[in-house]
Residue, then its C-alpha position, 0 to 999 in steps of 0.5 A: x499500500x502506497x502512503x505517499x508519493x512525493x512530487x519532487x521526483x523522490x520515490x515513495x515509502x510503503x507502510x512498514x518502512x522506517x527511517x532513523x533520524x538525528x535531532x537534538x543529539x539523539x537518534x530516533x527510529x520513525x515510521x510514517x504516522x508515528x508521534x514522538x517527543x523530541x528536544x524543543x524545536x524552534x517551530x511553532x505548533x501546526x508548522x511542518x519541520x524537515x529533518x534532513x539528518x537521516x542516518x538510515x532508511x529501510x524501504x521495501x527489502x532495501x536498507x540504505x545506510x548513510x556515511x554519516x547522513x543520506x544525501x537527498x533523504x528527508x523526513x517531514x513532520x508536523x509539530x503537534x504540541x510543545x510542553x515540558x516533561x516530568x520533574x527530575x529531582x536533583x538532591x545533593x547531600x553530604x553526611x555530617x555537615x548538614x549540606x542538603x541541596x534540592x533542585x528540580x528540572x523540567x525539560x522542554x520538548x516538541x511533539x511531532x507526528x511523522x507525515x512522510x519519508x522522502x527517499x533520495x532520487x536514484x537515477 
């Protein structure tokens, strides 16, 4: 079943295919329709973002690995929402000297939904 055909001459990705992208210093395995939380992006909700740092694409029975990235490949996604993650408590303690420090941290994130995976043009 064909999910998307790009009009820029790139071939389409079928259901069950996936890509590995890098954003925010982390790597994510994504498929069309996936929703995931990534490090905060500069895009506002309901905007489209383009991830061009694609490390790997599995399409059909073919596996393409980049060196380090695949030239011409990109993953298009919609920014669904933004927010803060759960609070992480940092508690520092030293015995016998009454030293206690309590700090909390909430990491900002952007939630994105993968629309399509564009393969590099082969020819």
